NULUMGU-932124 format. One line per 3 residues: number of its first residue (from 0); for each residue y, x, z of C-alpha. Coordinates in nm, 3 decimals, padded with zeros to 5 digits. Layout:
<pts>
NUM) Y X Z | ...
</pts>
This chain:
<pts>
0) 00.000 00.000 00.000 | 00.346 00.127 -00.090 | 00.615 00.170 00.174
3) 00.832 -00.101 00.017 | 00.547 -00.349 00.023 | 00.468 -00.263 00.386
6) 00.832 -00.310 00.486 | 00.852 -00.638 00.298 | 00.536 -00.765 00.467
9) 00.661 -00.659 00.812 | 01.005 -00.816 00.766 | 00.854 -01.139 00.637
12) 00.597 -01.156 00.920 | 00.860 -01.091 01.186 | 01.089 -01.358 01.044
15) 01.350 -01.095 00.966 | 01.340 -01.112 00.588 | 01.490 -01.459 00.584
18) 01.738 -01.360 00.852 | 01.845 -01.043 00.674 | 01.873 -01.217 00.340
21) 02.118 -01.469 00.481 | 02.390 -01.277 00.662 | 02.592 -01.597 00.667
24) 02.386 -01.711 00.968 | 02.534 -01.431 01.180 | 02.889 -01.514 01.082
27) 02.855 -01.889 01.111 | 02.695 -01.861 01.456 | 02.989 -01.651 01.579
30) 03.243 -01.887 01.423 | 03.072 -02.189 01.578 | 03.029 -02.060 01.935
33) 03.330 -01.830 01.961 | 03.363 -01.465 02.057 | 03.272 -01.504 02.425
36) 02.934 -01.669 02.365 | 02.865 -01.465 02.050 | 02.904 -01.143 02.248
39) 02.635 -01.263 02.491 | 02.382 -01.372 02.228 | 02.182 -01.222 01.945
42) 02.001 -01.399 01.665 | 01.649 -01.263 01.663 | 01.462 -01.482 01.416
45) 01.503 -01.752 01.154 | 01.184 -01.899 01.011 | 01.098 -02.243 00.876
48) 01.424 -02.395 00.997 | 01.384 -02.264 01.353 | 01.655 -02.026 01.472
51) 01.567 -01.813 01.776 | 01.853 -01.673 01.980 | 01.832 -01.424 02.266
54) 02.077 -01.499 02.547 | 02.207 -01.248 02.802 | 02.207 -01.469 03.114
57) 02.012 -01.760 03.257 | 02.333 -01.955 03.321 | 02.435 -01.936 02.955
60) 02.077 -02.007 02.848 | 02.084 -02.329 03.051 | 02.422 -02.434 02.908
63) 02.318 -02.372 02.548 | 01.977 -02.532 02.586 | 02.069 -02.837 02.793
66) 02.425 -02.923 02.695 | 02.512 -02.772 02.358 | 02.182 -02.768 02.167
69) 02.233 -03.079 01.952 | 02.591 -02.997 01.858 | 02.495 -02.639 01.770
72) 02.206 -02.751 01.549 | 02.422 -03.001 01.362 | 02.713 -02.757 01.344
75) 02.503 -02.479 01.194 | 02.321 -02.712 00.958 | 02.654 -02.833 00.826
78) 02.784 -02.480 00.773 | 02.478 -02.318 00.616 | 02.308 -02.360 00.282
81) 01.970 -02.379 00.454 | 01.863 -02.642 00.706 | 01.835 -02.554 01.074
84) 01.595 -02.800 01.238 | 01.613 -02.660 01.588 | 01.738 -02.365 01.789
87) 01.517 -02.192 02.043 | 01.705 -02.009 02.313 | 01.532 -01.745 02.522
90) 01.642 -01.508 02.793 | 01.679 -01.156 02.658 | 01.509 -00.861 02.822
93) 01.734 -00.656 03.049 | 01.737 -00.361 02.805 | 01.860 -00.595 02.529
96) 02.146 -00.736 02.738 | 02.286 -00.389 02.799 | 02.323 -00.350 02.423
99) 02.504 -00.685 02.386 | 02.818 -00.545 02.541 | 02.801 -00.225 02.334
102) 02.755 -00.387 01.993 | 03.013 -00.575 01.796 | 02.896 -00.906 01.661
105) 02.869 -00.894 01.280 | 03.169 -01.046 01.103 | 03.243 -01.141 00.744
</pts>
């Protein structure tokens, strides 16, 4: 197997190929939730209409999951060319949250 084929298979299997091929998801998420929430979240996967987002704190996870979920799904679906059926929020590992504050959120 060639390196390119192996990379393509890995990216597709991890749900990253779709995510990488649609950079608009990153920008629309940040525009929808604002800088404060965007800086505390990272999109980790987009596959079959399910967007998975890592969240830096349990308090924010609860807010996104219990109070904002429906409006975020409809907001993203309206902004993107591809349908988002649901958003799964999960608490990020502690090593991931340290990087949230050190990375700028991708912009257009």
